[in-house]
VEXPAZA-431756 format. One record per residue: x, y, z of N, C-alpha, C in turn. Coordinates in pm, 1 decimal, decimal comma, padded with zeros to 6 digits. Each point is the difference from the previous one (the first is absolute). Example, Ala and Ser with C-alpha at 12.3 -4.5 7.8 and 13.67 -1.06 7.14 Angstrom:
// residues 2
R	neast	nnorth	nup	caeast	canorth	caup	ceast	cnorth	cup
R	01319,0	-00569,0	00780,0	-00089,0	00119,0	00000,0	00090,0	00120,0	00000,0;
R	-00035,0	00105,0	-00072,0	00082,0	00119,0	00006,0	-00077,0	00109,0	00073,0;
***
This chain:
// residues 175
R	neast	nnorth	nup	caeast	canorth	caup	ceast	cnorth	cup
R	05503,7	01199,5	00055,4	-00049,0	00054,4	-00123,5	-00138,9	-00079,7	-00061,5;
R	00062,1	-00139,5	00011,5	-00071,3	-00102,2	-00043,2	-00134,9	-00060,6	00068,9;
R	00026,2	00021,9	00113,2	-00132,3	-00016,1	00121,2	-00099,4	00140,7	-00043,0;
R	00028,6	00101,9	-00066,4	-00089,7	00137,9	00009,1	-00055,1	-00022,5	-00118,8;
R	00077,4	-00063,5	-00136,4	-00064,8	-00048,9	-00091,5	-00109,0	-00039,0	-00008,6;
R	00039,0	-00128,5	00066,9	-00120,5	-00121,4	00000,8	-00131,9	00038,7	00116,0;
R	00034,5	00070,1	00094,1	-00129,2	00036,6	00080,6	-00088,0	00135,5	-00112,5;
R	00100,6	00082,3	-00022,8	-00087,5	00090,2	-00121,2	-00077,5	-00065,8	-00079,8;
R	00094,0	-00096,7	-00045,7	-00095,9	-00112,0	-00126,8	-00127,2	-00068,4	00068,8;
R	00008,1	-00046,1	00125,1	-00103,7	-00059,3	00025,0	-00130,5	00112,0	00027,2;
R	00049,0	00108,1	00053,2	-00079,1	00102,9	00021,6	-00079,8	00047,7	-00112,2;
R	00075,7	00021,4	-00104,8	-00071,3	00022,3	-00111,2	-00069,0	-00079,1	-00065,6;
R	00003,3	-00121,5	00027,7	-00077,0	-00125,9	-00041,2	-00118,9	00023,0	00073,4;
R	00006,7	-00029,3	00121,9	-00101,7	00055,1	00078,5	-00096,9	00129,2	-00040,7;
R	00055,2	00098,9	-00004,2	-00066,9	00114,8	-00077,6	-00072,3	00003,6	-00113,1;
R	00070,4	-00067,6	-00090,5	-00073,7	-00006,6	-00121,0	-00151,4	-00121,6	-00028,7;
R	00059,8	-00151,6	00084,8	-00142,5	-00051,8	00035,4	-00105,0	00037,0	00107,6;
R	00037,1	00093,3	00035,9	-00084,5	00032,6	00142,7	-00089,1	00104,1	-00092,3;
R	00054,9	00095,8	-00088,6	-00070,4	00090,4	-00054,8	-00063,6	-00085,0	-00111,9;
R	00041,5	-00096,9	-00032,6	-00089,7	-00066,9	-00154,1	-00138,8	-00083,5	00120,4;
R	00041,5	-00020,3	00083,2	-00094,0	-00099,8	00075,6	-00111,8	00087,3	-00005,3;
R	00026,5	00157,9	00086,2	-00074,4	00068,4	00034,3	-00099,1	00065,5	-00121,2;
R	00069,9	00022,2	-00110,6	-00042,7	-00003,0	-00136,0	-00091,1	-00085,4	-00054,5;
R	00006,1	-00121,3	00032,3	-00099,4	-00081,1	-00054,9	-00104,0	-00043,4	00114,5;
R	00009,5	00039,2	00113,7	-00105,1	00016,3	00086,7	-00091,0	00105,0	00005,0;
R	00020,4	00085,0	-00053,0	-00054,2	00141,8	00022,4	-00062,8	00074,0	-00170,5;
R	00092,3	-00055,4	-00060,1	-00025,8	00048,5	-00144,4	00005,1	-00097,2	-00130,7;
R	00046,8	-00090,4	-00009,8	00018,6	-00058,3	-00140,7	-00137,2	-00102,7	-00036,1;
R	-00048,6	-00044,7	00127,2	-00087,1	-00116,2	-00060,3	-00160,2	00064,3	-00042,8;
R	-00010,5	00157,9	00086,0	-00138,5	00057,0	-00003,7	-00031,7	00073,5	-00126,1;
R	-00101,2	-00034,6	-00038,3	-00045,5	00092,5	-00116,1	-00146,8	00055,8	00044,0;
R	00033,6	00143,4	-00056,3	-00136,0	00055,3	00046,1	-00123,2	00002,7	-00113,2;
R	-00079,5	00004,9	00016,1	-00144,7	-00024,1	-00105,2	-00094,7	00094,2	00052,6;
R	-00106,1	00041,9	-00082,3	-00145,8	00082,4	00026,2	-00052,8	-00073,6	-00034,0;
R	-00117,8	00078,2	00012,1	-00158,8	-00052,8	-00017,1	-00059,6	-00120,4	-00101,7;
R	00081,0	00049,7	-00129,9	-00013,6	-00074,3	-00130,1	00047,5	-00127,1	00017,4;
R	00118,2	-00070,8	00085,1	00024,4	-00135,0	00027,7	-00095,2	-00101,5	00043,9;
R	-00029,0	-00100,9	-00053,3	-00058,3	-00111,1	00054,7	00010,3	00005,7	00173,5;
R	00097,5	-00000,3	00054,3	00021,0	-00006,8	00139,1	-00065,9	00105,7	00026,2;
R	-00017,1	00092,5	-00027,2	-00054,5	00141,2	00091,0	-00140,2	-00055,4	00011,6;
R	-00074,7	-00083,6	-00002,9	-00137,2	-00036,4	00029,9	-00009,6	00013,3	00132,0;
R	-00084,4	00050,8	00064,9	00023,0	00023,3	00135,3	-00162,6	-00099,9	00055,5;
R	00042,7	-00078,3	00075,3	-00111,3	-00119,3	00017,0	-00019,3	00000,2	00167,1;
R	-00132,0	-00007,2	00012,6	-00062,2	-00033,8	00128,9	-00094,3	-00126,6	00042,1;
R	00010,1	-00056,6	00112,8	-00094,1	-00124,0	00027,3	-00090,9	00019,1	00043,8;
R	-00141,7	-00009,4	-00048,6	-00126,8	00031,2	00051,9	-00005,4	-00107,0	00127,0;
R	-00114,3	00003,3	00060,8	-00037,9	-00084,2	00114,8	-00059,2	-00139,2	-00057,1;
R	-00039,1	00029,4	-00101,3	-00047,8	-00158,5	-00112,5	00161,9	-00069,9	-00032,7;
R	00109,5	00057,6	00008,2	00119,4	-00068,5	-00039,7	00049,9	-00023,5	-00151,4;
R	-00068,9	00147,3	-00041,7	00043,4	00025,0	-00139,5	00100,3	00118,1	-00003,2;
R	00103,2	-00005,0	-00046,4	00073,1	00143,3	-00038,4	-00058,5	00048,3	-00136,9;
R	-00030,6	00100,1	00051,1	-00029,5	00123,1	-00133,4	00063,1	00121,0	-00008,9;
R	00011,4	00100,4	-00099,7	00104,8	00071,5	-00048,1	-00077,8	00095,2	00076,8;
R	00084,2	00092,2	00016,5	-00026,5	00156,3	00116,5	00044,9	00084,3	-00112,2;
R	-00081,8	00132,8	00067,1	00046,9	00118,6	-00094,5	00110,7	00048,6	00022,9;
R	00111,2	00045,9	-00085,4	00124,8	00033,3	00042,9	00032,2	00122,6	-00060,9;
R	00105,0	00086,5	00048,0	00041,5	00119,6	-00123,2	00097,2	00015,0	00058,6;
R	00114,8	00107,4	-00055,7	00097,4	00087,5	00014,4	00098,2	-00140,0	00091,8;
R	00014,6	-00128,6	-00092,7	00058,2	-00107,7	00060,1	00114,6	00022,6	-00030,4;
R	00094,3	-00066,8	00070,0	00169,5	-00026,6	-00028,2	00022,2	-00104,1	00071,3;
R	00097,0	-00108,2	-00038,9	00013,3	-00128,2	00066,9	00137,4	-00013,1	-00060,3;
R	00047,1	-00108,5	00060,8	00146,6	-00059,0	-00019,7	00010,7	-00152,6	00024,8;
R	00100,0	-00093,6	-00040,8	-00048,1	-00132,7	00027,0	00086,0	-00047,1	-00008,9;
R	00051,8	-00143,8	-00021,5	00155,6	-00035,3	-00031,9	-00038,2	-00160,8	00006,2;
R	00057,7	-00054,3	-00160,1	-00061,1	-00133,8	00029,1	00081,5	-00112,2	00053,5;
R	00082,0	00047,4	00111,9	00097,7	-00073,1	00070,1	-00048,7	-00014,7	00114,8;
R	-00149,3	00014,1	00065,0	-00078,2	-00040,0	00111,3	-00143,1	00110,4	-00000,5;
R	-00071,8	-00104,6	00038,7	-00133,6	00033,3	-00022,9	-00031,1	00129,0	00110,2;
R	00096,4	00002,2	00087,3	-00078,3	00139,9	00112,5	00083,4	00084,4	-00026,0;
R	00048,0	00028,3	-00107,4	00082,9	00124,6	-00054,2	-00117,1	00130,4	-00042,1;
R	-00108,7	-00100,0	-00020,7	-00102,2	00128,7	-00069,5	-00037,1	00101,6	00101,8;
R	00008,9	00143,1	-00059,1	-00065,4	00077,1	00085,2	-00066,3	00111,0	-00126,8;
R	-00115,8	00034,6	00054,5	-00069,5	00136,1	-00083,7	-00071,8	00080,3	00136,2;
R	-00016,7	00100,2	-00100,4	-00077,4	00142,7	00069,8	-00104,5	00061,6	-00114,7;
R	-00071,9	00066,7	00064,0	-00156,2	00001,8	-00116,7	-00098,4	00062,1	00069,5;
R	-00079,1	00062,6	-00030,3	-00126,9	00072,5	00055,9	-00136,6	-00102,9	-00063,0;
R	-00129,3	-00006,0	00107,3	-00069,0	-00068,4	-00057,6	-00070,4	00081,1	00048,2;
R	-00144,2	00018,8	-00084,7	-00118,2	00068,2	00037,7	-00095,1	-00069,4	00114,6;
R	00005,4	-00125,9	00006,0	-00063,2	-00060,6	00095,4	00002,8	00048,4	00131,5;
R	-00086,2	-00026,5	00112,1	00002,6	00060,2	00106,2	00025,2	-00113,9	00082,8;
R	00048,4	00026,3	00138,6	00073,5	-00072,1	00048,2	-00175,0	-00096,5	00105,1;
R	-00034,1	00050,2	00028,2	-00168,0	-00023,6	00005,8	-00075,3	-00100,9	-00074,3;
R	00032,6	00036,7	-00111,2	-00030,8	-00091,0	-00114,5	00047,9	-00135,8	-00001,1;
R	00135,4	00011,1	00024,0	00084,9	-00077,7	-00037,4	00027,3	-00106,8	00132,0;
R	-00067,7	00041,3	00103,3	-00017,1	-00078,3	00147,4	-00084,0	-00085,2	-00043,8;
R	-00125,9	00074,8	-00066,5	-00099,6	-00097,9	-00006,4	00006,4	-00098,3	-00109,3;
R	00065,2	00009,0	-00091,2	00041,1	-00090,6	-00136,2	00083,5	-00072,5	00014,7;
R	00153,0	00023,0	00073,9	00099,7	-00085,3	-00015,4	00039,1	00005,9	00134,7;
R	00107,7	-00140,0	-00025,9	00034,0	-00069,1	00137,9	00102,4	00051,4	00063,6;
R	-00002,3	00059,6	00098,6	00101,9	00073,4	00073,0	00129,7	-00099,5	00008,3;
R	00096,3	00033,9	00050,6	00158,2	-00041,5	-00044,1	00083,3	00038,2	00118,2;
R	-00060,2	-00076,7	00164,2	00059,6	00014,3	00136,8	00144,8	-00013,3	-00019,4;
R	00070,6	-00079,5	-00050,1	00122,4	-00019,2	00016,4	00110,4	00077,8	-00117,6;
R	-00047,0	00116,7	-00012,5	00058,2	00090,6	-00116,5	00117,4	00065,7	00049,7;
R	00129,0	-00024,6	-00059,6	00129,1	00003,2	00036,7	00073,2	00083,2	-00104,9;
R	-00026,8	00114,9	-00078,3	00058,5	00039,4	-00096,2	00143,8	-00005,4	-00022,7;
R	00096,1	-00036,0	-00082,1	00117,1	-00012,9	-00026,0	00074,4	00109,9	-00058,1;
R	00094,9	00030,8	00029,6	00080,6	00087,9	-00021,0	00042,7	00032,4	-00120,8;
R	-00019,6	00130,7	-00064,6	00046,5	-00031,2	-00149,5	00122,2	00084,4	-00007,0;
R	00082,5	-00006,1	-00100,1	00110,3	00084,1	-00037,9	-00052,6	00142,6	00037,2;
R	00147,5	00070,4	00022,0	-00009,3	00103,6	00041,4	-00043,3	00092,6	-00128,7;
R	00030,5	-00017,5	-00096,8	00002,0	00098,6	-00142,6	-00199,5	-00033,2	-00031,2;
R	-00056,2	-00113,7	00040,2	-00170,5	00028,8	-00039,0	-00034,8	00055,3	00154,6;
R	00008,6	00114,8	-00050,9	-00042,0	00073,5	00123,7	-00139,5	00026,1	00044,9;
R	-00084,9	-00018,5	-00081,4	-00135,3	-00000,7	00028,2	-00065,0	-00121,1	00116,8;
R	00102,1	-00084,5	00031,2	-00051,8	-00135,2	00060,2	00093,2	00021,0	00138,5;
R	-00038,3	00030,8	00074,1	00044,2	00014,6	00169,9	-00059,5	-00110,5	00096,4;
R	00073,4	-00106,0	-00043,0	-00059,6	-00112,6	00093,8	-00057,6	00038,2	00134,8;
R	00106,0	00035,1	00097,1	00022,4	00047,5	00124,9	-00165,4	00053,8	00046,5;
R	00012,1	00164,2	-00078,8	-00113,9	00061,3	-00003,4	-00160,4	-00080,1	-00023,5;
R	-00034,1	-00075,8	-00095,2	-00055,4	-00086,6	00013,0	-00048,4	-00110,7	00087,0;
R	00112,3	-00066,9	00004,7	-00024,6	-00047,8	00132,1	-00064,3	00058,9	00146,0;
R	00066,8	00125,8	-00014,3	-00063,0	00059,2	00128,0	-00115,7	00046,5	-00002,0;
R	-00070,3	00018,2	-00090,2	-00088,1	00060,8	-00071,8	-00134,1	-00110,5	00006,3;
R	00072,5	-00129,4	-00017,8	-00109,0	-00109,4	00002,1	-00014,1	-00026,2	00132,8;
R	00087,8	00019,7	00087,4	00013,9	-00010,0	00154,3	-00102,6	00051,1	00080,7;
R	00024,1	00159,6	-00052,9	-00047,3	00088,1	00087,2	-00182,0	-00004,3	-00089,5;
R	-00041,2	-00060,7	-00072,6	-00090,5	-00016,0	-00066,2	-00069,4	00112,4	-00092,8;
R	00092,0	00065,9	-00009,8	00038,0	00117,0	-00135,3	00003,8	-00065,1	-00159,2;
R	00007,2	-00087,7	-00024,8	00024,4	-00071,3	-00092,5	-00066,6	-00142,7	-00008,6;
R	-00103,1	-00062,0	-00098,7	-00017,9	-00117,6	-00017,2	00049,7	-00122,5	-00070,3;
R	00041,9	-00111,6	00073,6	00055,6	-00128,2	-00104,9	-00116,2	-00086,4	-00045,6;
R	-00002,7	00000,9	-00170,6	-00090,4	-00132,8	-00009,0	00077,2	-00075,6	-00074,4;
R	-00052,0	-00166,6	-00032,1	00041,9	-00095,0	-00045,8	-00018,5	00051,6	-00157,4;
R	00102,8	-00018,5	-00116,2	00036,4	00026,7	-00135,2	-00030,7	-00116,1	-00049,4;
R	00060,8	-00131,0	00034,1	-00013,3	-00126,7	-00029,5	00057,7	-00075,0	00060,0;
R	-00063,9	-00099,3	00058,1	00066,8	-00134,2	00093,3	00066,9	-00086,9	-00088,9;
R	00144,6	-00021,3	00047,1	00068,7	-00102,5	-00075,3	00005,3	00004,9	-00188,5;
R	00017,8	00133,7	-00020,0	-00038,3	-00014,7	-00146,4	00164,8	-00055,7	-00052,5;
R	00077,6	00005,2	00054,0	00172,0	-00077,1	00001,8	-00036,5	-00103,6	00161,7;
R	00043,5	-00096,1	-00043,3	-00006,5	-00086,8	00146,2	00055,1	00057,5	00095,7;
R	-00071,9	-00005,6	00098,0	00065,6	00100,8	00137,3	00017,2	00111,0	00011,5;
R	-00043,9	00092,0	-00116,8	00028,4	00126,1	-00009,0	-00162,8	00096,9	-00021,2;
R	-00030,8	00097,4	00101,6	-00115,1	00081,0	-00002,1	00050,1	00124,0	-00086,2;
R	-00131,7	00031,2	-00067,2	-00001,9	00178,6	-00049,1	-00053,4	00029,5	00114,0;
R	00040,5	00144,3	00038,6	-00054,3	00104,3	00092,4	-00052,8	00114,7	-00078,2;
R	-00100,6	00059,2	00092,8	-00002,8	00150,9	-00002,3	-00010,2	00075,1	00061,0;
R	00005,2	00082,8	00062,8	00053,9	00122,1	00073,5	-00121,7	00076,9	-00058,0;
R	-00099,4	00107,9	00051,8	-00076,7	00096,6	-00064,3	00012,7	00102,2	00132,8;
R	-00032,3	00147,5	-00001,2	-00014,4	00106,3	00074,7	-00141,8	00061,4	-00030,0;
R	-00035,8	00061,7	00073,5	-00158,3	00061,0	-00042,8	00043,3	00099,9	-00114,3;
R	00086,3	00041,3	-00041,7	-00027,0	00108,8	-00050,4	00048,8	-00053,9	-00152,6;
R	00017,3	-00140,0	00009,0	00011,0	-00063,3	-00134,9	00144,4	-00054,4	-00039,5;
R	00128,7	00024,2	00055,5	00108,8	-00006,8	00011,2	00022,8	-00156,4	00013,0;
R	00033,1	-00081,6	-00115,7	00033,6	-00161,8	00055,9	00096,7	-00022,5	-00066,0;
R	00064,6	-00153,3	00097,9	00129,3	-00067,0	-00038,0	-00031,8	-00145,0	-00021,6;
R	00090,7	-00056,7	-00064,1	-00029,8	-00168,3	00007,0	00153,1	-00021,9	-00005,0;
R	-00038,3	-00155,1	00039,0	00168,8	-00035,3	00009,6	-00011,8	-00174,5	00018,6;
R	00090,7	-00068,0	-00032,5	-00042,4	-00123,1	00042,0	00076,9	-00057,4	00120,6;
R	-00047,2	-00096,6	00095,9	00058,4	-00072,0	00112,0	-00036,2	-00125,7	00020,0;
R	00113,1	-00104,0	00064,9	-00016,8	-00102,0	00018,7	-00135,4	00016,9	00104,9;
R	-00047,5	-00113,2	-00059,5	-00166,3	-00080,2	00144,5	00064,3	-00116,3	00094,0;
R	-00070,5	-00008,6	00074,8	00058,5	-00105,8	00082,8	-00010,4	-00153,9	-00084,9;
R	-00070,0	-00022,8	-00088,8	00014,5	-00152,6	-00087,5	00159,6	00007,4	-00041,0;
R	00030,7	00125,4	-00061,7	00115,3	00004,9	-00071,7	00101,1	00052,0	00103,5;
R	00049,8	00032,8	00131,5	00054,5	00033,6	00066,5	00041,9	-00136,9	00071,0;
R	-00134,3	-00107,1	00027,1	00063,2	-00151,2	00063,9	00061,5	-00061,6	-00146,0;
R	-00044,6	-00016,6	-00083,3	00043,6	-00086,9	-00099,2	00125,7	00046,2	-00063,0;
R	00081,5	00125,4	-00038,0	00094,9	00074,3	-00018,9	00069,3	-00018,2	00131,4;
R	-00017,8	-00055,0	00117,1	00112,5	-00026,5	00090,4	00003,3	-00135,6	00002,4;
R	-00078,6	-00087,8	-00076,0	00007,4	-00137,2	00015,0	-00114,6	-00106,3	00037,1;
R	-00039,2	00090,1	00082,1	-00111,1	-00059,2	00101,8	-00129,9	-00020,0	-00096,9;
R	-00131,6	-00086,3	00047,6	-00050,5	-00042,4	-00067,2	-00135,6	00104,5	-00006,6;
R	-00081,8	00010,6	-00085,8	-00074,3	00126,5	-00015,1	-00105,2	-00005,8	00128,7;
R	-00059,3	00134,8	00061,5	-00048,9	-00004,4	00103,2	-00174,0	-00062,0	-00078,7;
R	-00076,7	-00009,9	00108,1	-00132,0	-00077,6	-00073,8	-00050,4	00115,6	-00031,6;
R	-00113,3	-00027,6	-00093,8	-00056,9	00088,9	-00097,4	00060,3	00092,8	-00132,2;
R	00140,6	-00064,3	00005,4	00068,9	00058,9	-00122,6	-00029,4	-00095,0	-00099,4;
R	00045,5	00046,5	-00135,3	-00021,1	-00073,6	-00123,7	00156,4	-00094,7	00017,1;
R	-00041,8	-00110,4	-00097,7	00131,3	-00073,7	-00010,5	00060,2	00064,1	-00043,6;
R	00207,4	-00005,8	00023,6	00084,3	00059,1	-00013,7	00000,6	-00057,0	-00153,0;
R	00109,9	00082,2	-00050,4	00006,1	-00040,3	-00153,0	00105,5	-00122,1	00003,7;
R	00007,6	-00104,2	-00047,0	00146,8	-00083,7	-00052,4	00129,2	00087,9	00027,4;
R	00059,4	-00062,1	00100,6	00160,0	00058,5	00002,7	-00005,9	00093,1	00116,0;
R	-00091,7	00035,2	00045,6	-00010,3	00099,5	00163,3	00043,7	-00061,5	00089,1;
***
């Protein structure tokens, strides 16, 4: 009888801690924000290396202060992909990161497939806005657009404890 109680206690404890861990990863740290929030400014980098604000409407965003790569946003833009291609730097290594299921407007798998198929185009939002982290924008011809933050090659190396690759800005102290 005591063995069943002990095993039951262990299983119950594991379920409670598992549920808490799931909640903390999917819900607890995220907060939603709209177009009036300062972090809702959408920027794209020109071929001159200047990050410029671009027009965005119908903005929905989520972010968490626990990690710079938890940012996701959905919006529309009146800018055509042709104009953006001539003005802004393409982002070749765009890999949209999965958003929590409750943030329904952002489907990372679909965005990634569309980028690969060429039905959406990715642009550099801002390089190294936080060391090793880039802001990326994906835009569709119909004006739908998405933004996320992803680790760039500089960050990938430094965060793994390796020296920064050639061409990277100096890593901040403690990295």
